[in-house]
VODRENDO-297979 format. One record per residue (C-alpha): residue number from 1; residue in three letters; x, y, z. Coordinates in Angstrom, 1 decimal, padded with zeros to 4 digits. Example, Ala and Ser with C-alpha at 12.3 -4.5 7.8 and 13.67 -1.06 7.14 Angstrom:
<rodrens>
- 1:ALA:012.3:-004.5:007.8
- 2:SER:013.7:-001.1:007.1
</rodrens>
This chain:
<rodrens>
- 1:MET:111.4:-051.3:-049.4
- 2:ASP:114.4:-052.0:-047.1
- 3:HIS:114.4:-054.4:-044.2
- 4:ARG:114.0:-051.7:-041.6
- 5:THR:110.9:-050.2:-043.4
- 6:ASN:109.5:-053.7:-043.9
- 7:ARG:110.0:-054.5:-040.2
- 8:LEU:108.3:-051.3:-039.1
- 9:ALA:105.4:-052.0:-041.5
- 10:LEU:105.0:-055.5:-040.0
- 11:GLN:105.1:-054.1:-036.5
- 12:ARG:102.4:-051.6:-037.3
- 13:ALA:100.3:-054.3:-038.9
- 14:ALA:100.7:-056.5:-035.9
- 15:SER:099.8:-053.6:-033.5
- 16:ALA:096.8:-052.8:-035.6
- 17:ALA:095.7:-056.5:-035.5
- 18:VAL:096.0:-056.6:-031.8
- 19:ALA:094.1:-053.4:-031.4
- 20:SER:091.4:-054.7:-033.8
- 21:SER:091.1:-058.0:-031.9
- 22:LEU:090.8:-056.1:-028.6
- 23:LEU:088.2:-053.8:-030.0
- 24:LYS:086.2:-056.8:-031.4
- 25:ALA:086.4:-058.6:-028.1
- 26:SER:085.4:-055.5:-026.3
- 27:LEU:082.4:-055.1:-028.6
- 28:VAL:081.4:-058.7:-027.9
- 29:VAL:081.7:-058.1:-024.2
- 30:LEU:079.5:-055.0:-024.5
- 31:GLY:077.0:-056.8:-026.6
- 32:LEU:076.7:-059.6:-024.1
- 33:ALA:076.6:-057.1:-021.3
- 34:TRP:073.6:-055.4:-022.8
- 35:ALA:072.0:-058.8:-023.2
- 36:GLY:072.7:-059.6:-019.6
- 37:GLN:074.9:-062.6:-020.4
- 38:VAL:078.4:-061.5:-019.3
- 39:PRO:079.8:-063.1:-016.1
- 40:ALA:081.6:-060.8:-013.7
- 41:HIS:085.3:-060.9:-013.0
- 42:GLU:086.3:-064.2:-011.5
- 43:ILE:087.3:-063.6:-007.9
- 44:GLY:090.3:-065.6:-006.6
- 45:ASP:091.9:-066.0:-003.2
- 46:PHE:091.5:-063.3:-000.6
- 47:GLY:088.9:-061.4:-002.7
- 48:ARG:091.3:-060.5:-005.5
- 49:VAL:090.5:-060.7:-009.2
- 50:LYS:092.0:-063.7:-011.1
- 51:PRO:094.3:-062.9:-014.0
- 52:GLY:092.9:-063.2:-017.5
- 53:VAL:092.3:-061.4:-020.8
- 54:LEU:088.9:-060.2:-019.7
- 55:ASN:090.1:-059.0:-016.3
- 56:ASP:093.5:-057.7:-017.3
- 57:GLN:093.0:-056.2:-020.7
- 58:ILE:089.4:-055.8:-022.0
- 59:ILE:087.7:-054.4:-018.9
- 60:PRO:090.5:-052.0:-017.8
- 61:GLU:090.7:-050.6:-021.4
- 62:LEU:086.9:-050.2:-021.5
- 63:ASP:087.1:-048.6:-018.1
- 64:ARG:089.6:-046.0:-019.4
- 65:TRP:087.6:-045.4:-022.5
- 66:GLY:084.5:-044.9:-020.4
- 67:ARG:086.2:-042.5:-018.1
- 68:ARG:087.6:-040.5:-021.0
- 69:ALA:084.1:-040.3:-022.5
- 70:ALA:082.8:-039.0:-019.1
- 71:GLY:085.6:-036.4:-018.8
- 72:GLN:087.2:-038.2:-015.9
- 73:PRO:090.9:-038.4:-015.2
- 74:VAL:092.9:-041.0:-017.1
- 75:SER:096.6:-041.1:-016.4
- 76:GLY:099.3:-042.5:-018.6
- 77:PHE:101.6:-043.5:-015.7
- 78:ASN:102.6:-047.1:-015.2
- 79:VAL:100.5:-048.8:-012.6
- 80:THR:102.3:-049.6:-009.4
- 81:ASP:102.0:-052.9:-007.5
- 82:GLN:100.0:-051.1:-004.8
- 83:GLU:097.6:-049.6:-007.3
- 84:ARG:097.0:-053.0:-009.0
- 85:GLU:096.4:-054.6:-005.6
- 86:MET:093.9:-051.9:-004.8
- 87:HIS:092.1:-052.2:-008.1
- 88:ASP:091.8:-056.0:-007.6
- 89:ARG:090.5:-055.8:-004.1
- 90:VAL:088.1:-052.9:-004.7
- 91:TYR:086.5:-054.6:-007.7
- 92:ARG:085.2:-057.3:-005.5
- 93:PHE:082.9:-054.8:-004.0
- 94:LEU:081.7:-053.5:-007.3
- 95:ILE:080.2:-056.9:-008.3
- 96:ALA:078.8:-059.9:-006.5
- 97:ARG:079.5:-063.1:-008.3
- 98:HIS:077.2:-065.1:-006.1
- 99:VAL:074.3:-062.8:-007.0
- 100:LYS:075.1:-062.2:-010.7
- 101:ASP:075.8:-058.5:-010.2
- 102:TRP:072.9:-057.6:-008.1
- 103:ALA:074.9:-054.6:-006.9
- 104:PHE:075.5:-053.0:-010.2
- 105:ASP:074.5:-053.6:-013.8
- 106:TYR:077.4:-055.2:-015.6
- 107:GLU:077.4:-052.6:-018.4
- 108:GLN:078.0:-049.9:-015.8
- 109:VAL:081.2:-051.7:-014.8
- 110:VAL:082.3:-052.3:-018.4
- 111:MET:081.4:-049.0:-020.0
- 112:VAL:081.8:-046.5:-017.3
- 113:ALA:083.1:-048.3:-014.3
- 114:SER:083.2:-045.2:-012.1
- 115:LEU:079.6:-044.3:-012.7
- 116:PHE:076.7:-046.2:-011.1
- 117:SER:073.2:-046.6:-012.4
- 118:LYS:071.1:-043.5:-012.3
- 119:ARG:067.9:-045.4:-012.0
- 120:ALA:066.1:-045.1:-008.7
- 121:GLY:065.1:-047.9:-006.3
- 122:ARG:068.3:-049.9:-006.6
- 123:ASP:068.4:-051.0:-003.0
- 124:ASP:065.8:-053.6:-003.5
- 125:LEU:067.7:-055.7:-006.1
- 126:TYR:069.4:-058.0:-003.5
- 127:TYR:066.1:-058.5:-001.7
- 128:ARG:064.3:-059.4:-004.9
- 129:TRP:067.1:-061.8:-005.9
- 130:LEU:066.9:-063.6:-002.6
- 131:SER:063.1:-063.7:-002.9
- 132:ARG:063.3:-065.5:-006.3
- 133:GLU:065.8:-068.1:-005.1
- 134:PRO:064.0:-071.4:-004.5
- 135:TYR:065.4:-072.1:-001.0
- 136:ALA:064.0:-075.2:000.8
- 137:SER:063.7:-073.1:004.0
- 138:SER:063.0:-069.4:004.5
- 139:ARG:065.7:-069.4:007.2
- 140:VAL:068.3:-069.9:004.5
- 141:ARG:067.8:-066.4:003.2
- 142:PHE:068.9:-065.0:006.5
- 143:ASN:071.9:-067.3:006.4
- 144:THR:072.8:-066.2:002.9
- 145:MET:072.6:-062.5:004.0
- 146:ALA:074.8:-063.3:007.0
- 147:ASP:077.3:-065.1:004.8
- 148:ASP:077.5:-062.4:002.2
- 149:ALA:077.9:-059.6:004.7
- 150:GLY:080.5:-061.8:006.5
- 151:ALA:082.5:-062.3:003.4
- 152:ASP:082.6:-058.5:002.9
- 153:LEU:083.8:-058.0:006.5
- 154:LEU:086.6:-060.6:006.1
- 155:THR:088.0:-058.7:003.1
- 156:LEU:087.6:-055.1:004.4
- 157:PRO:090.8:-055.1:006.5
- 158:THR:093.0:-056.0:003.5
- 159:THR:091.0:-053.7:001.2
- 160:PHE:091.6:-050.7:003.5
- 161:LYS:095.3:-051.7:003.8
- 162:SER:095.6:-051.7:000.0
- 163:ILE:093.9:-048.3:-000.3
- 164:CYS:096.2:-046.9:002.4
- 165:ALA:099.2:-048.1:000.5
- 166:VAL:098.1:-046.2:-002.6
- 167:ILE:097.5:-043.1:-000.6
- 168:GLU:101.1:-043.4:000.6
- 169:VAL:102.4:-043.9:-003.0
- 170:ASP:100.6:-040.7:-004.1
- 171:ARG:102.2:-038.9:-001.1
- 172:GLN:105.7:-040.1:-002.1
- 173:ARG:105.1:-039.0:-005.7
- 174:ALA:104.2:-035.5:-004.5
- 175:VAL:107.3:-035.3:-002.3
- 176:ALA:109.6:-036.4:-005.1
- 177:ALA:108.0:-033.9:-007.5
- 178:ALA:108.5:-031.1:-005.1
- 179:GLU:112.2:-031.9:-004.6
- 180:LEU:113.1:-032.4:-008.3
- 181:ARG:113.7:-029.0:-009.8
- 182:ASP:114.2:-030.1:-013.4
- 183:LEU:111.1:-032.2:-013.6
- 184:GLU:109.0:-031.5:-016.7
- 185:ALA:105.6:-029.9:-016.3
- 186:GLU:104.0:-032.8:-018.1
- 187:MET:105.2:-035.2:-015.4
- 188:VAL:103.7:-033.0:-012.7
- 189:THR:100.4:-033.0:-014.6
- 190:GLU:100.5:-036.8:-015.0
- 191:MET:101.2:-037.2:-011.3
- 192:ARG:098.2:-035.1:-010.4
- 193:THR:096.1:-036.9:-012.9
- 194:ARG:097.1:-040.3:-011.4
- 195:ARG:096.2:-039.0:-007.9
- 196:ALA:092.8:-037.8:-009.2
- 197:GLU:092.4:-041.2:-010.8
- 198:ASN:093.2:-043.0:-007.6
- 199:ASP:090.9:-040.8:-005.6
- 200:LEU:088.1:-041.6:-008.1
- 201:TYR:088.7:-045.3:-007.6
- 202:ILE:088.6:-045.0:-003.8
- 203:ALA:085.4:-043.0:-004.0
- 204:ARG:084.0:-045.8:-006.2
- 205:PHE:084.8:-048.2:-003.4
- 206:VAL:083.2:-046.1:-000.7
- 207:ARG:080.0:-045.7:-002.7
- 208:ALA:079.9:-049.5:-003.5
- 209:LEU:080.4:-050.3:000.2
- 210:ARG:077.5:-048.0:001.2
- 211:TYR:075.3:-049.5:-001.5
- 212:ARG:076.0:-053.1:-000.4
- 213:TYR:075.2:-052.1:003.2
- 214:ASP:072.0:-050.4:002.2
- 215:SER:071.0:-053.4:000.1
- 216:TYR:071.6:-055.8:003.0
- 217:GLY:069.6:-053.6:005.3
- 218:TYR:066.7:-053.4:002.8
- 219:ALA:066.6:-057.1:002.5
- 220:LEU:066.8:-057.6:006.3
- 221:ASP:064.0:-055.2:007.0
- 222:HIS:061.7:-056.7:004.4
- 223:PHE:062.4:-060.3:005.4
- 224:LEU:061.8:-059.4:009.1
- 225:VAL:058.2:-058.7:008.0
- 226:GLU:057.9:-061.4:005.4
- 227:THR:059.5:-064.4:007.0
- 228:PRO:060.8:-063.6:010.6
- 229:HIS:063.3:-066.0:012.1
- 230:THR:065.9:-065.9:014.8
- 231:GLU:068.7:-066.0:012.2
- 232:ALA:068.0:-062.3:011.6
- 233:VAL:070.1:-061.6:014.7
- 234:ARG:073.3:-062.8:013.1
- 235:VAL:072.6:-060.6:010.0
- 236:ASP:072.0:-057.6:012.2
- 237:GLU:075.2:-058.1:014.1
- 238:ARG:077.3:-058.2:010.9
- 239:LEU:075.6:-055.1:009.5
- 240:SER:076.4:-053.3:012.8
- 241:ALA:080.0:-054.3:012.3
- 242:MET:080.0:-053.2:008.7
- 243:ALA:078.5:-049.8:009.6
- 244:ILE:081.7:-049.0:011.5
- 245:TRP:083.8:-049.7:008.4
- 246:ILE:081.5:-047.5:006.3
- 247:ASP:081.9:-044.7:008.8
- 248:HIS:085.7:-044.8:008.5
- 249:ALA:085.6:-045.1:004.7
- 250:GLU:083.3:-042.2:004.3
- 251:ARG:085.6:-040.1:006.5
- 252:GLY:088.6:-041.2:004.4
- 253:GLU:090.2:-043.1:007.3
- 254:PHE:091.8:-046.0:005.5
- 255:CYS:095.2:-046.1:007.3
- 256:ILE:093.8:-047.4:010.6
- 257:ASP:094.9:-050.0:013.0
- 258:VAL:092.3:-052.6:013.7
- 259:ALA:094.5:-054.7:016.0
- 260:ASP:093.1:-052.9:019.1
- 261:GLY:089.6:-054.1:018.4
- 262:TRP:088.1:-050.8:017.4
- 263:ASN:085.2:-052.6:015.6
- 264:ASP:084.1:-054.7:018.6
- 265:ARG:080.6:-054.7:020.0
- 266:ALA:081.4:-052.0:022.5
- 267:ILE:081.3:-049.3:019.9
- 268:ALA:079.1:-051.0:017.3
- 269:VAL:076.0:-049.1:016.1
- 270:PRO:072.8:-050.2:017.7
- 271:GLY:071.0:-053.1:015.9
- 272:ARG:067.6:-053.0:014.4
- 273:VAL:066.4:-056.4:015.8
- 274:LEU:065.3:-057.3:019.3
- 275:MET:064.9:-061.0:020.0
- 276:ASP:062.6:-062.2:022.8
- 277:ALA:064.4:-065.2:024.2
- 278:PRO:061.3:-067.4:025.0
- 279:SER:059.8:-066.8:021.6
- 280:GLU:060.9:-066.1:018.0
- 281:GLY:059.4:-062.7:017.6
- 282:GLU:061.4:-059.9:016.0
- 283:TYR:060.7:-056.3:016.8
- 284:ARG:062.0:-053.2:015.2
- 285:LYS:063.5:-050.7:017.6
</rodrens>
């Protein structure tokens, strides 16, 4: 066996070892996921996912595997900076580190990240998690809801911006493909597959955002009956602001300018809580 053949054999063996290690690690993650013991992606500054083997290699590969198994688009194109930024920001809305994945079962993220649980009655998970937490005061549950919804609102502008950037990348790809006469058919197919892949990821974000809003609303409604407090007003205000973002997202309006205050109270959706100033009674509209 010559040196070239030997080198190629070593490279293949090394590649096989890496693939085997990744597969074993993936199976461990899946096993822990089914046991409910896997932590979510660790979220860093500005709602982005921190780098790491789990975040950067295992979960993305399992995501691609799951989408292939589900017959969903999987592109072989290199990932652009804009697409990576969008993935990191969107993932924050697919999980909730402070609630140990109340939004979605972790195995749904690992195995088929674009598919959500088919089980009914999912809107109550956040409420039930808050109910189980041994808070010293029942008011803290409303404060927690306000903080969680507020954190979502703080990251929505940059998330929309990252999605808009990806939409522009897909537009630029289509323009380039239309102007290049000698481009192979395979490249055009890959370009369309990547766009479908990006569209799927954006749709995943829209569904996740709606789910989080519905979960917050479910919890607010039930705690208004269970432990009514004036802190409910702040939760309601933030849900009203979030509803406007959801409206834009569900209409596919991500390239919007929020500098003019389009999400101020003047156009906010009506709240569900009326507070009587002399007392602390909450009443449904």
